[in-house]
Every structure is written in structure tokens, then in C-alpha cells.
C-alpha atoms as one frame of an Amber mdcrd trajectory, in Angstrom:
protein
  96.134 110.780  95.870  96.726 108.030  93.366  99.873 105.900  93.414 101.899
 105.466  90.229 100.762 102.225  88.530 104.347 100.988  88.085 105.060 101.456
  91.798 101.805  99.764  92.744 102.802  96.714  90.677 106.008  96.127  92.686
 104.753  96.961  96.180 103.769  94.053  98.416 102.537  93.723 101.969 105.511
  93.921 104.339 103.980  91.278 106.607 102.932  88.490 104.211 104.501  89.665
 100.907 101.036  89.392  99.351  99.237  91.587  96.850  98.010  95.017  97.863
  95.241  97.085  96.305  94.706 100.825  96.379  91.602 102.260  98.024  90.504
 105.878  98.381  88.171 106.785 101.214  87.118 110.254 102.376  89.991 111.941
 100.531  92.609 109.575 102.011  94.392 106.830 100.064  95.266 103.437 101.495
  97.017 100.343 100.253  95.085  97.329 101.517  96.301  93.797 102.119  93.189
  91.639 102.263  95.153  88.587 103.445  96.463  90.366 106.581  93.428  92.658
 106.832  95.697  95.717 107.063  95.397  99.167 105.475  98.625 101.084 104.903
  98.162 104.871 104.652  99.478 106.967 101.786 100.783 110.322 103.024 101.600
 113.048 100.484 101.730 110.407  97.747 104.187 108.222  99.689 103.028 104.778
 100.886 103.786 104.190 104.567 104.516 100.458 104.403 105.176  99.913 108.119
 103.111  97.281 109.921 103.192  99.483 113.039 101.491 102.329 111.108  98.846
 100.152 109.427  95.180 100.197 110.383  93.047  97.097 110.754  90.502  96.354
 108.029  88.469  94.247 110.459  85.233  95.876 111.411  84.564  96.162 115.095
  81.896  93.692 116.171  79.914  94.823 119.235  80.038  92.282 122.031  82.890
  90.296 120.490
């Protein structure tokens, strides 16, 4: 589900206050902060901007 463009312009990462970008993957929307490497889920059109609820954007590296 797409976020309103005006809302997307004012939202920032709650951790670093940096820019976020919207990403859709497998029918789920996320707001990504590339600086913190966090993905914030969007549930029923509402961004969940809690660091505790965010997923890591870092890919798991075997043996690391």
C-alpha cells in the first residue's frame, strides 16, 4: 500500500532523522533508512516508525 506523498516528505528515520524511501516487496510496504540499514513496516497504510519494530536491511552473511 502506497504512502501519501505529502506524508512521505515529512517522515524521517526515528533513529538518525535521515531520509527514508518507500519500498514494496511481496505485497508489503516498507520505509527504508539506508543510513541505519533499517526497514520500517507499513501496516494498513500506517507507517510503524518504531526502532523496536524495524527489520534490518543487512543481508545475512554465512560464516560472519
